[in-house]
C-alpha positions as CSV (number, residue, x, y, z in Angstrom):
1,M,85.2,79.6,42.3
2,D,82.2,81.8,41.5
3,K,80.6,84.5,43.6
4,Q,77.7,82.1,44.6
5,T,80.0,79.7,46.4
6,P,80.4,80.6,50.1
7,V,83.8,81.1,51.7
8,S,85.0,81.5,55.2
9,I,87.6,84.2,55.6
10,F,90.4,84.0,58.2
11,W,91.9,87.4,59.0
12,F,95.6,87.2,60.1
13,R,96.7,89.9,62.5
14,R,99.0,89.0,65.4
15,D,99.0,85.3,64.6
16,L,101.3,84.9,61.6
17,R,101.5,81.1,61.4
18,L,99.5,78.3,59.9
19,D,100.0,75.8,62.7
20,D,98.5,75.8,66.2
21,N,96.4,78.9,65.3
22,A,93.0,78.9,67.1
23,G,91.0,81.1,64.8
24,L,92.4,79.5,61.7
25,Y,91.6,76.0,63.1
26,Y,88.0,76.9,63.5
27,A,87.8,78.5,60.1
28,L,89.3,75.4,58.5
29,K,86.7,73.2,60.2
30,S,83.8,75.5,59.3
31,G,82.9,73.5,56.2
32,D,83.5,76.2,53.7
33,P,86.7,76.9,51.8
34,V,89.0,79.3,53.7
35,L,90.3,82.4,52.1
36,P,93.2,83.8,54.3
37,V,93.6,87.6,54.4
38,F,96.1,90.0,55.8
39,I,95.5,93.8,55.9
40,F,98.3,96.4,56.1
41,D,96.5,99.1,58.0
42,P,97.5,102.7,57.1
43,A,96.1,103.9,60.5
44,I,98.9,101.9,62.1
45,L,101.6,102.3,59.4
46,D,101.1,106.1,59.3
47,Q,102.2,106.4,62.9
48,L,105.6,104.9,62.2
49,K,108.3,107.6,61.9
50,D,110.9,105.5,60.1
51,K,110.4,104.4,56.5
52,D,112.7,101.5,57.1
53,D,110.9,100.4,60.3
54,A,112.2,96.8,60.7
55,R,108.8,95.5,62.0
56,V,107.1,96.3,58.7
57,T,109.9,94.4,56.9
58,F,109.5,91.5,59.3
59,I,105.7,91.4,58.8
60,H,106.1,91.6,55.0
61,E,108.7,88.8,55.0
62,T,106.5,86.7,57.2
63,V,103.3,87.1,55.1
64,T,105.3,86.4,52.0
65,A,106.5,83.2,53.6
66,I,102.9,82.3,54.6
67,D,101.8,82.9,51.0
68,A,104.5,80.6,49.8
69,E,103.3,77.9,52.2
70,L,99.7,78.3,51.0
71,R,100.7,78.1,47.4
72,E,102.0,74.6,48.1
73,Q,98.4,73.8,49.1
74,G,97.0,75.4,45.9
75,S,95.9,78.5,47.7
76,G,97.5,81.8,48.6
77,L,97.3,84.8,51.0
78,L,95.3,87.8,50.0
79,V,97.2,90.8,51.3
80,L,95.5,94.2,51.2
81,F,96.8,97.7,51.9
82,D,93.8,99.7,53.0
83,K,91.8,100.9,55.9
84,P,90.1,97.8,57.4
85,E,86.6,99.2,56.8
86,N,87.4,99.8,53.1
87,A,89.1,96.4,52.8
88,W,86.1,94.6,54.2
89,K,83.7,96.5,52.0
90,K,85.6,95.3,49.0
91,L,85.8,91.7,50.3
92,V,82.0,91.7,50.9
93,E,81.5,92.9,47.3
94,E,83.8,90.3,45.8
95,Y,83.1,87.2,47.8
96,K,80.1,85.4,49.2
97,I,81.3,85.4,52.8
98,A,79.8,82.7,55.1
99,A,81.6,83.9,58.2
100,V,84.8,85.7,59.3
101,Y,87.3,84.1,61.7
102,T,90.1,85.8,63.6
103,N,91.9,85.9,66.9
104,H,91.4,88.4,69.8
105,D,93.5,91.5,69.9
106,Y,93.5,93.3,73.3
107,E,95.1,96.7,72.5
108,P,92.8,99.8,72.6
109,Y,92.9,100.6,68.9
110,A,92.3,96.9,68.0
111,K,89.3,96.6,70.3
112,V,87.6,99.7,68.6
113,R,88.6,98.4,65.1
114,D,87.1,95.0,65.7
115,E,83.9,96.3,67.1
116,A,83.5,98.5,64.0
117,I,84.2,95.6,61.6
118,A,81.9,93.3,63.5
119,A,79.1,95.8,63.2
120,Q,79.9,96.4,59.5
121,L,79.8,92.7,58.7
122,E,76.6,92.2,60.8
123,K,74.7,94.5,58.4
124,H,75.4,91.8,55.7
125,G,74.5,88.9,58.0
126,I,78.1,87.8,58.3
127,A,79.3,86.5,61.7
128,F,82.6,87.8,63.1
129,N,84.1,85.0,65.2
130,T,87.1,85.7,67.3
131,Y,89.2,83.4,69.5
132,K,91.8,83.4,72.2
133,D,95.2,82.7,70.7
134,Q,98.1,84.9,71.9
135,V,97.8,84.1,75.6
136,I,97.2,81.1,77.8
137,F,94.7,83.0,79.9
138,E,92.9,86.2,79.0
139,R,90.6,88.9,80.2
140,D,88.6,87.4,83.0
141,E,90.0,83.9,83.1
142,V,92.4,84.7,86.0
143,I,90.6,87.0,88.4
144,K,90.0,87.4,92.1
145,D,87.4,85.4,94.0
146,D,85.1,88.5,94.0
147,G,85.3,88.7,90.1
148,K,87.5,91.8,90.0
149,P,90.8,91.8,88.1
150,Y,94.1,91.4,89.9
151,T,96.3,94.5,90.2
152,V,99.2,92.9,91.9
153,Y,101.3,90.3,90.1
154,T,102.1,87.7,92.7
155,P,98.6,86.7,93.6
156,Y,97.7,86.8,89.9
157,M,100.7,84.5,89.2
158,R,99.5,82.0,91.9
159,K,96.0,81.9,90.5
160,W,97.5,81.5,86.9
161,Y,99.4,78.4,88.0
162,Q,96.4,77.0,89.9
163,K,94.3,77.2,86.8
164,L,96.9,75.8,84.4
165,T,96.2,72.3,83.2
166,P,97.4,70.3,80.1
167,F,94.2,71.3,78.4
168,Y,95.3,74.9,78.0
169,L,98.7,73.9,76.5
170,K,97.2,71.6,73.8
171,A,98.1,72.7,70.3
172,Y,95.4,73.1,67.6
173,P,96.0,70.5,64.9
174,N,95.7,72.8,61.9
175,K,97.8,70.7,59.6
176,K,95.1,68.1,59.4
177,Y,92.9,70.6,57.6
178,L,95.2,72.4,55.2
179,K,93.3,71.0,52.2
180,N,90.3,73.2,53.2
181,F,92.0,76.4,52.0
182,Y,90.3,78.3,49.1
183,Q,91.9,77.2,45.9
184,T,93.3,80.1,43.9
185,K,96.4,81.5,42.3
186,A,95.2,85.0,41.6
187,L,96.0,86.7,44.8
188,Y,98.0,89.9,45.3
189,L,100.8,91.0,47.7
190,P,101.8,94.7,47.7
191,S,105.5,95.5,47.9
192,L,107.1,97.5,50.8
193,K,107.7,100.3,48.3
194,Q,104.1,100.5,47.3
195,M,103.2,101.0,50.9
196,G,105.8,103.8,51.3
197,F,108.4,101.7,53.2
198,E,111.9,100.5,52.6
199,I,113.6,97.2,53.4
200,S,115.2,97.3,56.8
201,G,118.8,96.1,57.2
202,L,118.3,94.8,60.8
203,E,118.7,91.1,61.5
204,F,115.8,89.3,63.0
205,P,116.3,86.8,65.8
206,K,115.5,83.1,65.0
207,I,113.2,81.0,67.1
208,H,115.7,79.1,69.1
209,Y,114.6,79.3,72.7
210,K,115.0,75.6,73.6
211,E,118.7,75.7,74.1
212,L,118.5,78.8,76.3
213,I,115.7,78.3,78.7
214,A,117.4,75.6,80.8
215,H,120.0,78.1,82.0
216,Y,117.8,81.2,81.8
217,A,117.5,82.0,85.5
218,E,121.3,82.2,86.1
219,K,122.2,83.9,82.9
220,R,119.4,86.3,82.1
221,D,120.7,89.3,84.0
222,F,124.1,89.6,82.3
223,P,123.9,91.6,79.0
224,A,127.3,90.3,77.7
225,I,126.0,86.7,77.7
226,K,123.6,85.2,75.2
227,G,121.3,84.2,78.0
228,T,117.9,85.4,76.8
229,T,115.8,84.0,74.0
230,H,114.9,87.1,72.0
231,I,111.5,85.4,71.5
232,G,109.6,88.7,72.1
233,L,109.4,89.6,68.4
234,H,107.9,86.2,67.5
235,L,105.4,86.5,70.4
236,R,104.4,90.0,69.3
237,F,103.5,88.9,65.8
238,G,102.5,85.3,66.5
239,T,105.1,83.6,64.5
240,V,105.4,81.2,67.4
241,S,102.6,79.7,69.5
242,I,102.3,80.7,73.1
243,R,101.0,77.2,73.9
244,E,104.2,75.7,72.4
245,L,106.4,78.0,74.5
246,A,104.5,77.4,77.8
247,A,104.3,73.6,77.2
248,A,108.1,73.5,76.6
249,V,108.9,74.8,80.1
250,N,105.8,73.9,82.2
251,S,107.5,70.7,83.4
252,F,110.6,72.6,84.6
253,T,110.9,72.9,88.4
254,E,112.6,76.3,87.8
255,K,109.8,78.7,86.6
256,T,111.7,81.9,85.9
257,W,111.3,81.8,82.1
258,L,107.6,80.7,82.3
259,N,107.1,83.5,84.8
260,E,108.1,86.0,82.1
261,L,105.2,84.7,80.0
262,V,102.9,85.1,83.0
263,W,104.1,88.7,83.4
264,R,103.2,89.3,79.8
265,E,99.7,88.1,80.3
266,F,99.3,90.1,83.6
267,Y,100.2,93.3,81.7
268,M,97.8,92.4,78.9
269,M,95.0,91.8,81.5
270,I,95.8,95.2,83.1
271,L,95.7,97.0,79.8
272,Y,92.4,95.4,78.9
273,H,90.7,96.2,82.1
274,F,92.4,99.6,82.6
275,P,92.9,101.0,79.1
276,H,93.7,104.5,80.4
277,T,97.1,103.1,81.5
278,A,98.3,103.3,77.9
279,D,99.0,107.0,78.5
280,H,98.1,107.7,82.1
281,A,99.6,106.4,85.4
282,F,97.9,103.4,86.9
283,R,98.2,105.2,90.2
284,P,96.7,108.6,89.5
285,E,98.8,110.5,92.0
286,Y,101.8,109.8,89.8
287,D,100.4,112.0,87.1
288,R,100.9,114.9,89.5
289,I,104.7,114.6,89.3
290,K,106.4,117.8,88.0
291,W,108.7,116.4,85.3
292,E,111.7,118.3,84.2
293,N,111.4,117.1,80.6
294,N,114.7,118.6,79.5
295,E,114.8,118.0,75.8
296,K,118.6,118.2,75.5
297,Q,119.0,115.5,78.2
298,F,116.3,113.4,76.5
299,E,118.3,113.6,73.2
300,A,121.5,112.6,75.0
301,W,119.6,109.6,76.5
302,C,118.2,108.6,73.1
303,K,121.6,108.7,71.5
304,G,123.4,106.9,74.3
305,E,125.5,109.9,75.3
306,T,124.6,110.3,79.0
307,G,128.1,109.6,80.4
308,Y,126.8,106.5,82.2
309,P,128.3,103.6,80.3
310,L,125.6,101.0,81.0
311,V,122.8,103.4,80.1
312,D,124.6,104.4,76.9
313,A,125.4,100.8,75.9
314,G,121.8,99.9,76.2
315,M,120.5,102.8,74.1
316,R,123.1,102.2,71.4
317,E,122.2,98.5,71.4
318,L,118.6,99.5,70.9
319,N,119.3,102.0,68.2
320,T,121.6,99.6,66.3
321,T,119.7,96.3,66.6
322,G,116.1,97.0,67.7
323,Y,116.7,95.1,70.8
324,M,117.9,95.9,74.4
325,H,118.8,93.4,77.1
326,N,116.1,92.9,79.7
327,R,118.1,94.0,82.8
328,V,119.4,97.1,80.9
329,R,115.9,98.1,80.0
330,M,115.1,98.5,83.7
331,V,118.3,100.6,84.2
332,V,117.8,102.9,81.3
333,A,114.1,103.4,82.1
334,S,114.8,104.2,85.7
335,F,117.5,106.6,84.6
336,L,115.2,108.5,82.4
337,S,112.3,108.8,84.7
338,K,114.1,109.1,88.0
339,H,117.6,110.5,87.3
340,L,116.5,112.9,84.6
341,L,112.9,113.4,85.8
342,I,111.6,113.0,82.2
343,D,108.1,111.7,81.8
344,W,108.1,107.9,81.4
345,R,105.7,108.4,78.4
346,W,108.6,110.0,76.5
347,G,110.7,106.8,77.0
348,E,107.8,104.5,76.3
349,R,107.2,106.2,72.9
350,Y,110.9,106.0,72.1
351,F,110.9,102.3,72.9
352,A,107.7,101.9,70.8
353,R,109.5,103.4,67.9
354,K,112.7,101.3,68.2
355,L,111.9,97.9,69.7
356,L,111.5,95.0,67.4
357,D,109.5,93.2,70.2
358,Y,107.4,96.2,71.1
359,E,104.2,95.2,72.7
360,M,102.1,97.9,74.2
361,A,101.0,96.1,77.3
362,S,104.4,95.0,78.3
363,N,106.1,98.2,77.3
364,V,103.7,100.4,79.2
365,G,103.8,98.0,82.2
366,G,107.5,98.0,82.3
367,W,107.9,101.7,82.0
368,Q,105.3,102.3,84.7
369,W,107.1,99.8,86.9
370,S,110.3,101.7,86.5
371,A,108.7,105.1,87.1
372,G,106.8,103.7,90.2
373,S,103.4,104.6,88.7
374,G,102.2,101.2,87.8
375,T,100.5,98.2,89.4
376,D,103.4,96.2,90.8
377,A,105.7,99.1,90.7
378,A,109.2,99.6,92.0
379,P,108.7,102.0,94.9
380,Y,109.5,105.6,94.0
381,F,112.5,105.6,96.4
382,R,114.1,102.6,94.6
383,I,116.4,104.3,92.2
384,F,118.9,102.2,90.3
385,N,122.5,103.4,90.5
386,P,123.8,102.8,87.0
387,E,127.4,102.5,88.3
388,S,126.6,99.8,90.8
389,Q,124.4,98.0,88.2
390,L,127.4,98.0,85.9
391,K,129.7,96.5,88.5
392,K,127.2,93.8,89.3
393,F,126.1,92.8,85.9
394,D,128.9,93.8,83.5
395,A,131.9,93.7,85.8
396,K,134.4,93.0,83.0
397,L,132.8,95.7,80.8
398,E,132.3,93.3,78.0
399,Y,128.9,94.7,77.1
400,V,130.0,98.3,77.5
401,K,133.1,97.8,75.4
402,K,131.0,96.4,72.6
403,W,128.6,99.3,72.4
404,V,130.6,102.2,73.9
405,P,134.2,101.6,72.7
406,E,135.2,105.2,73.5
407,Y,134.7,104.4,77.2
408,A,138.2,103.0,77.3
409,D,139.5,106.6,76.6
410,F,138.2,108.9,79.3
411,S,139.2,111.9,77.2
412,K,136.7,110.9,74.6
413,Y,133.9,109.6,76.7
414,P,131.5,112.4,77.9
415,K,131.1,113.2,81.6
416,P,127.8,112.3,83.2
417,I,125.1,114.7,82.2
418,I,123.8,114.6,85.8
419,D,125.3,113.7,89.2
420,H,123.8,110.5,90.7
421,A,123.5,111.9,94.3
422,F,121.9,115.1,93.1
423,A,119.6,113.3,90.8
424,R,118.5,110.9,93.5
425,D,117.7,113.7,96.0
426,R,115.9,115.7,93.4
427,C,113.8,112.7,92.4
428,L,112.8,111.8,96.0
429,A,111.8,115.5,96.6
430,A,109.7,115.6,93.4
431,F,108.0,112.3,94.0
432,K,107.3,113.2,97.7
433,E,105.8,116.5,96.7
434,A,103.5,114.9,94.2
435,L,102.4,112.0,96.4
436,A,101.8,114.3,99.4
437,K,98.9,116.2,97.7
């Protein structure tokens, strides 16, 4: 195809699938051949501390698989490793671009990036078309009657369900239009090594939620049981459609699993409307807390050497697998921010480094909930007791024995780095002082 033949470009980001993909659907129906593009962005990759970061391996494996699917259609995926503005400069020079299609990304960096790319393309008369794809409802679709965003989950959830109709769960029939991809075999895919990364040895969860969601409500709180779907990684990078997931459980009378998807959208809405919450408390008075920020204790928490078996098991599971059980996440987050009085942002950054399913909105929202500083936050005086949580959710110590085998020998297992009663009293005093100002 020569430079005079117009093409539409679809820019893959957090939507790494060919089927039921909103922006890709509209690109394929545009009337011009569709050149699919993925950009490995150094601005994002350079922030990663680990050269074997498993998420980079996952993305690389996924775009490689997409490229293989496209080659069956006589096409291919153009993968670039460059700053987005440079990548688009090259694409504009090389192709006659009729329009660019992509899906919305709501995180602070992505919003700034997309505004810059849209302005860059506009100078060449190229439209930048973006669509809703990673959520059922976005931005201002679920708001109060006065037009303001919700800041409490329960009324948001009620309005979310009121608005939900089969229309919002309908899949985009992309497969009907796969013949509309740009026909080429001369596309390029950089290796991990060329980008300065190594292959991760972590195992990635499969998409197998259907056999787990029926019993999710009664099993989700017990870390020794395979009762959760581990779907977060696939939601984060769009290897599964949110519409597919929501449609699969919408007919259930029991809504616990679907509510988790609603929580995800609530936190995305909060981050979009209140971007300062990425690194500041939603409730400003919580930024007055005098954190202890003991680096030695933080290191013990990171390594899973606190002397509290449920906390240590969770951190070791995270460090080993890139995953931590949902219930345990709340316990370890509460322990860091309330027992150790370490700034929740330290923990949020550590989770951002380690979690395969890291998503800024949910991670920030979850950490602020645990610290009491968020929207629908656990009140500051609610302080999880790691021992009682252990007795309630891992009574047979199956989870603990798996991740903390030395717990069976008290001579080898470290003593608690802090006394629970002392920590609780100190936390209450510190929070009361900050909130009284």
